[in-house]
N, C-alpha and C positions, 0 to 999 in steps of 0.2 A: 789692546786692554789701556783702561784710563788710568792716567799715570798716579802712582798712589802716594798718600804724602807722605813728605818725611821730615823730620828736624833734628836731624844730625848735624856733625858740624859741619861749617860754615865753607861754600863751595872757595876754590880757588878762583880765583876771576880771571875771565877770556881777556884777551889782548884788548883792546878800545877798539872800539867799531865792528866785533864781530859778535855773530848773535847765535842763538843756541834754538831752535824750534823740533817738534812731532814731525816727521816727514808726508806724505801724501803720496799719490800713484805718481804726481808728477816733479816729484825728486828721487825715483824707480833707477834710473841711468842715471842721474852724477851718482847714485850711490853706488852701483853697479862697475863706473869707471873710476871711483874713487876705490874699493875696493880689489879691483884687477890690477890699480898701478901699484897697491900694497903688497900683493901678493907676487907681481914679478918682482917686486926688487928684496922682498926678501923670503922668496920661495927660488924665484928661480924662472917662473912664468904664472901667466893670470889663468885662473880656472871661473873665477866669478860667469853667472847669466842671470838675465831679466827674470827667466820663470822663476829661482830657487830665489832673489831676494824680492820680487813681489810676493811669490806667498809668505815669507818671513816680515814679511813691512807691514803689505795693507791687505794679503790673501788668508786662509786660511790658519795658517801658523802664529798671526799677528796674536790672535785671544791673549794666547800666554807670554806674549813679548813687551818690551818697553822700549821705543826707538828714540834719540834724540840726534840731530843733526846738526853740525857746526858750521855754520860758514863765513866765508875772512868777508873784509867790509866791500869785495868785488859784487860778493855774493858768491863767491866759488865752494863749492862741498871741500870741506877739507879735514873733517871726522866724523866718524860715526860709532853711538854707544847703542848696544844690542844687549837687552840682561832679558835671558830669557826665564822664565817660574818653570822649571824640569820637572821637580817633584818637590815634595815636602822637606824644608830643609837646605833646598841646593840652588841655586840661579849661576845660571850659564852667562856669563858676560863676555861678551866682544867689545875691544875700545878698537880702530883703525886709526891711523892717522897717520895722512897724506904724506909719502916719502920726499914729493917734491918741497917741503915744506923747510925752511931753513931753519937751523937748532935754536936760533934767539925766540922765534913762535912756537917751534913744536914743543920746548920745554912744558913753557903754560898752556898751552894746549893742553898736550896730552896730563899736567895734574889736574886740569879742568874734569877733563871725561872720567877720569879716575876715582874721581871727589863724586861724579855724579853716578857713575854707576854702583859705589858705595851705596851711595841718597836710596837710588831707587831699591837696591834687593834690601837693605832698610824696611823701606816697605814695604817689600812682597813677605818681607818675614812676616811685619805685623801684621799683613790681609792676612796670613796664614793662621794665627792666632800662636805665633813661637818667639820665643826667647832670643832666639839669631838664625845665621844659615851660613850656610858655605857658597860665598863667589868663587867661580870653579872659572877660572878664564883660560884660553889657549895662545902656543904661539908656534911660528916654526924654529925650528930646531935651529942655532945660530943669527938670528936674527938678535940682534947685540940691542939695538934700541928697544924695542922692544921688551928686552929681558930685563933691562936697566928700567923703564919705569912699571914694570910689574914691582920690580923690586922698590922702589920708591914707592912705589904706594901699599906695602906691606904686605906683600904675595910670597909663597914659599913655593920653591919648583917641587913636584911630589911625584913627578912620572914622567915616563917618552913614551911613547906611539909609535908605531913602524905603520908606516900606510904604505899598503902592499898590490900587487896588482900581481895579473896572472895572462897572459897574450891565450886567446882561445883560435882554434882551427875551426873549420867546416867539418871536417871528418868527425870532430869531437861529440858530433849532434848523435850520432851513433855506435860509437866507437870508444867506448870507456868502461870500466870495469861494474860487473853487478855486484850488487848490494853482496855482503852473506847472507845465509842459510838465517832465516827469523827474521831477515832486517826489510819491510816495503818501506818505498819512500814515495811520497803522494801531496797533491797538492790538495788545501783545503778543500774540503767541500764545499760546493755549491747550489745553489736552486738554480740551476737554469745555467747555460753558456754565458749568461751576465748580472745573473741573479747576486745577492748578498752572499758571503760565507755563513758557513751550520755557525751559531754559536757554539756549539758543544766544543768544535775545531777550533772557534780563537780561545775562549776560556784555557784549549789543551796548550797551545801554544803559550799566550803569555803564564802560565802554570810551572811549564817547561823550562821556561826563559826565570820566571823569578826564582826555579829553586835552583837551577846550574851558576846561575852567577850569583846567586847566596853568599857565597865569601870569596868572590871579587871584590878586587879594589875599589874603594869607592860608591860600592853598590848601593842605590837607592830605591826601595820598594814603588813603584808607581801602582797605582788603584788599576783594574781592568779600564774604566774608562777612561784616563790621562794615555794608559797605555795605544790606544785604538786614539785617540784624537791627536795624539802629538806625530803619533805615524803615519795617519791618513793625510798629514796638514801636509805633506813632504809633495811636491810634484812630480816624483817620480814613482810615488807609491802604487803597485796593481796587484789585486787579489791574485792574480795568480803566481805571486813571485813570493808566495808562502806555502814553505812545505813544513809537511808533517811525515818524524818516519818512527812506522811502527816497530815495535821488537816485540814478536811472540805475540801478536793482533793487539797491543794495549799501545800507545802513544805514549812516546822515548825521548823522541828527539825532535826539532823543528828550528826550520831557517827563516828568516824575514830576509829577499829584496828585495831592492829598489832599480826604477831602471836607470841610467844616468843620460841624461840628454841634455843639448844646449853647451854644450863643453864648446871652448872657444882654443885654439892655442895661442902660441907667444905674437902670430901676426893677427890673430883675429880671426882667422879659418875655422868654421865648423869641423868638430873630429867623431866621429862617430859613432853613432851610443855604445854606448857599457853597462853591463851588471854591475851592482855593487852589493856586498851584503852586509848588509844595517848588523844582523843579530843571527849568532848561528848556536844552540844550545843541546846539552844532553845529558839527560835527567841520570843522577848518580847511578841509580837501578841498574842503566843500561851501558853504563862505560867499558872499553874495551871491546866491543862487539861490534864497532867499524862504524858506528854510526856518523859519528862527523862525516870521515869519508865519505859516506854515501850521499851524503845532504849535501856536498859540496861537489861533487859528480854532478848532483842533478843540477845545481844550478849551470858548471859547468856546459853542461850538456842543452842547455833550455837555451843558454845564451847563443850557444851555437849556431840553433835551432833556427832561431832570432838573428843571424846572419852578423852578428855583434861580435868585436874584436877583443872584448876584457873583461874581464870580472877581477874586482876592486874591493878592498877587506882592510880596518885595521886593528892590527894586535896589542896587545899589552907590550912595552919592552923586557917588562921586570917582572912579567908574570911566571907564579912557579909551573906552571902547569903544559908548559911547552908546547906549545900550542904552534907554535912557529914554526916549531919542524917539522907538525904536520903541514903546515901550508909551503914550503918551499919542498915540503917535497912531493909539491903532486903541482909545483911549477912557480907558485908565485914569490915574486923580488920585492924586495923593498924600495920604493920609488921616494919617499920623502918621507922624513921625521920631524914627528910633532911634539910641543910641550903641554901638561898642565899644572899649572898654578894656583893655587889655593889661598886664601885669607878666611875666615870666620869674623861675622858684624855683627855686634849686636840688631835687636829688631829698634826700628823708631819708635819712639816715644807720642808722636800724633797718632 
């Protein structure tokens, strides 16, 4: 998307000789390497890949994102600012600073990047006709450097999330519990083997997820068009990874999954493909019928049938629903923990 015009407080200055520019296709591999260095330092291993970064920076996901790449005087990529216009009143903010930078350079670069992210977010709010917006930024747990910069930028830690994975065995393609009586799990209906899904099913998935997440932490309602556009921009999007659960003949649950491809281990070697649960929701009228468990077994069986070795998902560590108990009972374990940090910013006046 085009960079919004901003008129908030002046930015902190970059060190002498440093530059800031919007990245192009030619910059993608530099961004991947920068992000992998950060992930390895902050989490313990890298996971970024070219396909996802390309989709976000110059591909289908770029329409609702603004990016800036910061280079040092020698031209090395040292920082990356990303702002995703996620929904009305919410901007997802990513600030990545090279962990190899000395502290005397990392500190002013971080101050510049968080200030730039605030200006961009203020401009997004103005473009949407809002008085203000929420900046929602993430960090790996125990990344003291990122936490310090977030606090200095006026952000508040509001939530932690368990990133969970479950191993999958080939036998689970067929050996798994059947849904309870009255519950049927199916993929979204499509027009032929490679056709688009039926509009009614897609609307049903959107409505079920909106209803089931209505009282969840920091939920922001998306229009049907925003919902579809965002999910289809993910390189792992596949229509045959969308499931609907019917209870007594009516749609009452939904699961949207993705394919995890292109992941590399700490040594740069490819990791086998996996599946990931982007969303799972059950309508309040159908809770207690085993719908969530049936949907989870559907994605497990599908991953096994495809020869995949794992299924991942994210769960709110402070959720009062006890969803983590269900995941744990089905074999999921926490592999790492992330944090959400929030800051409200007024719209720019320009």
